[in-house]
BAROVEX-149088 format. One line per field, with one value per residue: x, y, z of N, C-alpha, C, O, CB in turn; residue number from 1. Coordinates in Angstrom, 1 decimal. Each point is the difference from the previous one (the first is absolute). Glycine has a CB too. Layout:
N
nX <- (X ...);
nY <- (Y ...);
nZ <- (Z ...);
caX <- (X ...);
caY <- (Y ...);
caZ <- (Z ...);
cX <- (X ...);
cY <- (Y ...);
cZ <- (Z ...);
oX <- (X ...);
oY <- (Y ...);
oZ <- (Z ...);
cbX <- (X ...);
cbY <- (Y ...);
cbZ <- (Z ...);
i <- (NUM ...);
//
This chain:
110
nX <- (50.6 1.9 -0.6 -3.2 1.5 2.5 -2.4 0.1 2.7 0.6 -2.2 2.3 2.2 -1.2 -1.5 2.5 1.3 -1.8 -0.8 2.1 -1.8 -2.9 1.9 1.0 -3.6 -2.7 0.5 -0.7 -0.6 0.4 -1.9 1.8 1.1 2.2 2.8 -1.1 2.2 -1.8 2.2 -2.2 -0.7 2.7 -0.7 1.2 -2.9 -2.4 0.2 1.6 2.5 -1.7 1.8 -1.4 -2.6 0.3 -2.5 -0.1 0.5 -1.9 3.9 1.1 0.0 -0.7 2.7 -1.5 3.4 -1.9 3.1 1.1 -0.9 2.9 2.4 0.4 1.3 -3.3 1.4 2.5 -0.4 -1.3 0.9 0.4 -2.6 -1.0 0.5 -1.3 -2.3 0.5 -2.5 1.5 2.5 -1.1 -1.2 1.2 -2.4 0.2 -0.6 2.1 0.0 -0.2 3.0 -1.3 2.5 0.7 -2.7 -2.4 1.3 0.1 -3.1 -1.2 2.0 -0.8);
nY <- (-46.7 0.8 -2.7 1.8 -3.1 1.9 1.8 -2.3 -0.3 2.9 0.6 -1.9 1.3 3.0 -0.6 -0.7 2.8 0.4 -2.3 1.4 3.0 -1.1 1.3 2.6 0.3 0.9 -3.6 3.1 -2.9 -3.3 -1.3 -2.5 2.8 1.2 -0.3 3.1 -0.5 2.7 1.1 -0.7 1.8 0.1 2.3 0.4 -0.4 0.9 -3.1 -2.7 0.4 -2.3 -1.4 -1.1 -0.5 -3.4 1.1 -3.2 2.2 -1.9 -0.8 -1.2 -1.0 2.9 -0.5 2.9 0.3 3.1 0.4 1.0 3.1 -0.4 -1.0 1.2 -1.8 -2.9 0.7 -0.8 -3.9 -1.6 -2.1 2.3 -1.5 2.5 2.1 -1.8 1.1 3.4 0.2 2.8 0.4 -2.3 -2.2 -2.6 -0.3 -3.0 -0.6 -1.8 -1.5 1.9 -0.8 0.1 1.7 0.3 2.0 -1.4 -0.3 2.7 -0.2 -1.0 1.7 4.3);
nZ <- (23.4 3.5 0.5 1.2 1.3 1.0 1.7 2.9 -0.1 -0.3 2.2 1.8 -0.5 0.7 3.5 1.0 0.2 1.5 2.1 1.1 0.2 1.3 2.4 -2.1 -1.2 1.1 -0.9 -1.8 -0.5 1.8 -3.2 -1.0 -0.5 2.4 1.7 0.8 2.2 1.1 2.7 2.3 -0.8 -1.5 2.1 -2.7 -0.7 3.4 0.1 1.8 -2.1 -1.5 2.5 -2.7 -2.0 -0.4 -1.9 -1.3 -2.6 -1.5 0.3 3.3 2.4 0.0 2.0 0.8 1.5 0.7 0.8 -3.6 0.6 2.2 -1.9 -3.9 2.5 -0.1 -3.0 1.3 1.7 -2.7 -0.9 -2.8 0.5 2.1 -1.9 -2.4 2.2 -0.7 -0.3 0.9 1.9 1.2 -2.4 0.3 -3.1 1.4 -3.0 1.3 2.2 2.3 -0.5 3.2 -1.8 2.9 -1.4 1.2 2.1 -0.4 -0.9 3.6 1.7 -0.8);
caX <- (-1.0 0.8 -0.5 -0.8 -0.1 1.1 -0.1 0.1 1.1 0.7 -0.5 0.5 1.5 0.4 -0.4 0.7 1.0 -0.4 -0.6 0.8 -0.1 -1.5 -0.3 0.6 -0.6 -1.7 -0.6 -1.3 -0.8 0.6 -1.1 0.9 0.4 0.5 0.7 0.7 0.7 0.4 0.7 -0.9 0.0 1.0 -0.2 0.5 -0.9 -1.4 -0.8 0.7 0.4 0.3 1.4 0.2 -1.4 0.3 -1.2 -0.2 -0.7 -0.3 1.1 1.1 0.0 0.5 0.6 0.4 0.6 0.1 1.0 0.8 -0.3 0.8 1.4 0.4 1.3 -0.2 0.0 0.9 0.1 -0.4 0.9 -0.3 -1.4 -0.9 -0.4 -0.7 -1.6 -0.7 -0.7 -0.2 0.9 -0.1 -0.6 1.0 -0.9 0.3 -1.0 0.7 0.5 0.8 1.4 0.3 1.6 0.5 -0.4 -1.6 -0.1 0.4 -0.9 -0.8 0.5 0.8);
caY <- (0.0 -0.7 -1.2 0.7 -0.8 -0.1 1.7 -0.4 -0.6 1.2 0.9 -0.5 0.1 1.4 0.0 -0.7 1.2 1.0 -0.5 0.0 1.3 0.6 0.7 1.2 0.7 -0.3 -0.9 0.7 -0.7 -1.2 -0.8 -0.9 0.9 1.3 -0.1 1.4 0.6 1.1 0.2 0.9 1.6 0.9 1.3 1.0 0.3 0.1 -1.3 -1.0 -0.3 -1.5 -0.6 -0.8 -0.4 -0.8 -0.3 -0.7 0.6 -0.9 -0.2 0.4 0.2 1.2 0.2 1.5 0.2 1.2 0.2 0.2 1.6 0.8 -0.3 -0.8 -0.6 -1.5 -0.8 -0.1 -0.9 -1.0 -0.7 0.2 -0.5 0.7 1.2 -0.1 -0.2 1.6 0.9 1.3 0.1 -1.0 -1.0 -1.1 -1.0 -1.3 -1.0 -1.5 -0.4 0.9 -0.6 1.0 0.0 0.8 1.2 0.1 0.0 1.4 0.8 -0.2 -0.3 1.2);
caZ <- (0.9 1.1 0.4 1.0 1.2 0.7 0.8 1.3 0.5 0.2 0.9 1.4 0.5 -0.1 1.2 0.8 0.5 0.9 1.3 1.2 0.3 0.3 1.2 0.2 -0.8 0.1 -1.4 -0.7 -0.9 -0.2 -0.5 -1.1 -1.2 0.4 1.3 0.2 1.2 -0.2 1.3 0.7 -0.4 0.1 0.2 -1.1 -1.1 0.1 -0.5 -0.3 -1.5 -0.3 -0.1 -1.0 -0.5 -1.1 -0.7 -1.1 -1.2 -1.1 -0.8 0.8 1.7 0.3 1.3 0.2 1.1 0.3 0.6 -0.9 -0.5 1.3 0.1 -1.5 -0.3 0.2 -1.3 -0.4 0.5 -0.8 -1.1 -1.2 -0.6 0.7 -0.4 -1.4 0.2 0.2 -0.9 0.6 1.1 0.7 -0.4 -0.8 -0.7 -0.2 -0.7 0.0 1.2 0.7 1.0 1.2 -0.2 1.4 -0.1 0.8 1.5 0.5 -0.4 1.0 1.1 0.4);
cX <- (0.4 -0.7 -0.7 -0.1 1.1 -0.2 -0.5 1.0 0.7 -0.7 0.7 1.3 0.5 -0.8 0.8 1.2 -0.2 -0.9 0.6 0.0 -1.4 -0.1 0.5 -1.1 -1.7 -0.3 -1.2 -0.9 0.9 -1.2 1.1 0.6 1.0 0.6 0.3 0.3 0.0 0.4 -1.2 0.1 1.1 -0.2 0.4 -1.2 -1.8 -0.9 1.4 0.4 0.1 1.3 0.1 -1.5 0.5 -1.4 0.0 -0.7 -0.2 1.5 1.2 -0.5 0.4 0.6 0.4 0.8 0.5 1.4 1.2 -0.1 0.9 1.5 0.4 1.0 -0.5 0.2 1.1 0.8 -0.7 0.5 -0.5 -1.4 -1.3 -0.4 -0.4 -1.6 -0.6 -0.8 -0.4 0.9 0.1 -1.0 0.7 -1.2 0.5 -0.8 0.5 0.6 0.8 1.1 0.2 1.6 0.0 -0.6 -1.5 -0.4 0.1 -1.1 -1.3 0.4 0.5 -1.2);
cY <- (-0.8 -1.0 0.5 -1.2 -0.1 1.3 -0.1 -0.5 1.0 0.9 -0.7 0.2 1.4 0.6 -0.3 0.7 0.8 -0.2 0.2 1.4 0.4 0.6 1.2 0.9 -0.3 -0.9 0.6 -0.8 -1.3 -1.3 -0.7 0.7 1.4 -0.2 1.1 0.2 1.4 0.5 0.4 1.1 0.4 1.4 1.1 0.3 -0.3 -1.1 -1.2 0.1 -1.7 -0.3 -0.9 -0.8 -1.0 -0.4 -0.8 0.6 -1.1 -0.4 -0.2 0.1 1.0 0.1 1.5 0.4 1.6 0.7 0.3 1.5 0.7 -0.2 -0.9 -0.8 -1.5 -0.6 -0.7 -1.7 -1.4 -0.5 0.4 -0.6 0.5 1.3 0.0 0.0 1.4 0.5 1.3 -0.1 -0.7 -1.2 -0.9 -1.2 -1.4 -0.8 -1.3 -0.4 0.9 -0.7 0.8 0.2 0.9 1.5 -0.1 -0.2 1.2 0.5 -0.4 0.4 1.7 0.9);
cZ <- (1.5 0.7 1.3 1.0 0.9 1.2 1.6 0.7 0.0 0.9 1.6 0.6 0.1 1.5 1.1 0.7 0.9 1.3 1.0 0.7 0.3 1.3 0.1 -0.8 0.7 -1.3 -0.3 -0.7 0.0 -0.3 -1.0 -1.0 0.5 1.3 0.1 1.3 -0.1 1.8 1.0 -0.3 0.2 0.0 -0.9 -1.0 0.5 -0.1 -0.1 -1.4 -0.3 0.4 -0.9 -0.4 -1.0 -0.6 -1.5 -1.0 -1.0 -0.9 0.9 1.1 0.4 1.3 0.2 1.5 0.1 0.5 -1.4 -0.6 1.3 0.2 -1.5 0.2 0.7 -1.1 -0.2 0.9 -0.7 -1.2 -1.6 -0.6 0.7 -0.5 -1.4 0.1 0.5 -0.6 0.5 1.4 1.1 0.0 -0.8 -0.6 -0.2 -0.6 -0.3 1.1 0.8 0.8 1.4 0.0 1.2 0.1 0.2 1.1 0.7 -0.4 1.4 1.4 0.2 0.6);
oX <- (0.2 -1.2 0.7 -0.2 0.0 0.6 0.4 -0.1 0.5 0.8 0.6 0.4 1.1 0.5 0.2 0.5 0.8 -0.1 -0.7 0.4 -0.3 -0.8 -0.2 0.1 -0.4 0.3 -1.0 -1.2 1.2 -0.7 1.2 0.9 0.9 -0.4 0.8 -0.9 0.1 -0.4 -1.2 0.8 0.6 -0.6 -0.6 -0.6 -1.0 -1.2 1.2 -0.7 0.2 0.9 1.1 -0.9 1.0 -0.8 0.6 -1.3 0.4 -0.1 1.1 -1.1 1.2 -0.9 1.0 -0.5 1.0 0.4 1.1 1.0 0.7 0.8 0.2 0.2 0.9 0.3 0.0 1.1 0.3 0.7 -1.2 -0.9 -1.1 -1.2 -0.4 -0.8 -1.2 0.3 -1.1 0.7 1.1 -0.5 0.7 -0.7 1.2 -0.9 -0.7 -0.1 0.7 -0.1 -0.1 0.8 -0.9 -0.3 -0.4 -1.1 -0.7 -0.5 -0.4 -0.9 0.6 0.3);
oY <- (-1.2 -0.1 0.0 0.4 -0.6 0.2 0.8 0.1 0.1 0.6 0.7 0.3 0.2 0.8 0.7 0.0 0.3 0.9 0.5 0.1 1.2 0.9 0.6 1.2 -0.5 0.4 -0.1 0.2 0.0 -0.5 0.3 -0.5 0.4 -0.9 0.2 -0.2 0.6 -0.6 0.0 0.4 -0.3 0.5 1.0 1.0 -0.1 0.1 0.2 0.5 -0.9 0.9 -0.2 0.0 0.1 -0.6 0.4 0.2 -1.2 -0.8 -0.1 0.4 -0.2 -0.3 0.5 -0.3 0.6 0.8 0.5 0.6 1.1 0.8 -1.2 -0.9 -0.8 -1.2 -1.1 -0.5 -1.2 0.5 0.4 0.6 -0.1 0.3 1.1 0.4 0.1 0.1 0.1 -1.0 -0.1 -0.3 0.3 -0.7 -0.1 -0.4 -0.8 0.9 0.9 -0.9 1.2 -0.9 0.6 0.6 0.8 0.4 0.2 0.7 1.1 0.1 0.2 1.1);
oZ <- (0.1 -0.2 1.0 1.2 1.1 1.0 0.8 1.2 1.1 0.8 0.8 1.2 0.5 0.7 0.9 1.1 0.8 0.9 0.9 1.1 0.4 0.2 1.1 0.1 0.9 -1.1 0.7 0.0 0.0 0.8 -0.1 -0.7 -0.6 0.8 -0.9 0.8 -1.1 0.9 -0.5 -0.9 1.1 -0.9 -0.3 -0.2 -0.7 0.3 -0.1 -0.8 0.8 -0.1 -0.5 0.7 -0.7 0.7 -1.0 0.1 0.1 -0.9 -0.6 0.3 0.0 0.9 -0.6 1.1 -0.3 -0.8 0.4 -0.4 -0.2 0.6 -0.1 -0.9 0.3 -0.1 -0.4 -0.5 0.3 -0.8 -0.1 -0.6 -0.5 -0.1 -0.4 -0.8 0.2 -1.2 0.4 0.1 0.6 1.0 -0.9 0.7 -0.4 0.6 -0.5 1.0 -0.5 0.7 -0.1 0.4 0.6 1.0 0.8 0.4 1.0 0.9 0.5 0.8 1.1 0.5);
cbX <- (-2.0 2.3 1.1 -1.2 -1.3 1.0 -1.3 -1.5 -0.7 0.1 -3.2 -1.8 -0.7 -0.3 -2.1 -1.3 -0.4 0.3 0.0 1.1 2.3 -0.3 0.1 2.5 2.5 -1.2 1.8 2.5 -2.4 2.8 -3.7 -2.4 -3.5 -1.3 0.0 -0.2 1.4 -1.1 3.5 -0.8 -2.7 1.6 0.7 3.3 3.3 1.6 -3.6 -0.3 1.1 -2.3 -0.7 3.5 -2.4 3.2 -1.3 1.4 0.7 -2.7 -2.2 2.3 -0.8 -0.6 -0.2 -1.7 -0.3 -2.7 -2.2 -1.3 -3.6 -2.9 -0.4 -0.6 1.2 -1.9 -1.2 -1.4 0.1 -2.1 1.5 3.4 2.4 2.0 1.8 2.8 1.5 1.1 0.4 -3.3 -1.2 1.4 -2.4 3.1 -2.2 1.7 -0.2 0.6 -0.7 -1.7 1.5 -3.0 1.6 2.8 2.2 0.7 1.6 3.0 1.3 0.3 0.0 1.7);
cbY <- (1.3 2.0 -1.5 1.5 -0.5 -1.4 0.5 -0.3 -2.1 -0.9 -0.1 -1.8 -2.3 -0.7 -1.1 -1.9 -0.3 0.1 -2.0 -2.0 -0.9 -2.6 -2.4 -2.1 0.4 2.2 -2.2 1.5 2.2 1.5 1.2 -1.2 -1.2 2.0 -2.2 1.1 -2.4 0.8 0.9 -1.4 0.9 -2.0 -1.9 -2.0 -0.8 1.8 1.3 -1.6 3.4 -0.9 0.5 -0.1 2.1 -0.3 1.8 -1.9 3.6 2.0 1.3 0.4 -1.7 1.2 -3.0 0.7 -3.2 -1.4 -1.9 -3.2 -1.3 -1.0 1.1 2.7 3.3 1.3 2.6 3.8 3.1 0.3 -2.6 -0.4 -1.9 -1.5 -0.3 -2.0 -2.6 0.3 -2.0 1.5 1.7 1.9 1.1 1.0 2.0 0.6 2.5 -0.6 -3.0 2.3 -1.7 0.0 -0.8 -2.0 -0.2 -0.9 -2.1 -0.4 -1.0 -1.6 -3.3 -1.3);
cbZ <- (-2.5 0.5 -2.1 -2.7 -2.4 -3.2 -3.4 -1.6 -1.7 -2.9 -2.6 -1.8 -1.6 -3.9 -1.9 -2.6 -2.4 -2.9 -1.8 -2.0 -1.8 -1.5 -0.2 0.2 -3.2 2.3 -0.1 -0.2 -1.7 0.9 0.4 1.0 -0.6 -2.1 1.0 -2.6 1.3 -3.6 -0.5 2.3 -0.5 -0.1 2.4 0.3 -1.2 -0.9 -1.6 2.5 -0.8 -1.9 2.6 0.1 1.0 0.2 2.4 1.3 0.2 0.8 -1.4 -1.8 0.5 -2.4 0.6 -2.6 0.1 1.1 2.1 0.0 -1.0 0.6 3.0 -0.4 -0.1 1.7 -0.5 -0.1 1.5 1.7 1.9 0.5 -0.1 1.7 1.9 -0.1 0.6 1.8 -1.4 -1.2 -1.2 0.0 1.2 1.3 -0.7 1.0 -0.5 -3.0 -0.5 -0.6 -2.3 1.2 -3.3 -1.1 -2.4 -1.8 -1.2 -1.0 -3.7 -2.1 -1.2 -2.5);
i <- (1 2 3 4 5 6 7 8 9 10 11 12 13 14 15 16 17 18 19 20 21 22 23 24 25 26 27 28 29 30 31 32 33 34 35 36 37 38 39 40 41 42 43 44 45 46 47 48 49 50 51 52 53 54 55 56 57 58 59 60 61 62 63 64 65 66 67 68 69 70 71 72 73 74 75 76 77 78 79 80 81 82 83 84 85 86 87 88 89 90 91 92 93 94 95 96 97 98 99 100 101 102 103 104 105 106 107 108 109 110);
//
């Protein structure tokens, strides 16, 4: 069973990676359990696109980074421990402590 008491701490650390970029995006959701950034309108798609989102779930904290779909080469810049947290193509799940490695920092800066 994961230590859910750590989830707000993990959420806060991940959110801290994204907050410096808020001025470039639209904050669609910002609560104690959800943080969602999307782009402004993109003419090519005729709508905004998700940039990143963080959610506290029952068993883990999920971190979604949509640009990985468009630039899969971003994955090669991540540390092995961070890559092991991947679920699918652009989602990272954290159920235990979070170490902000250079790879995790780059994840928030790409």
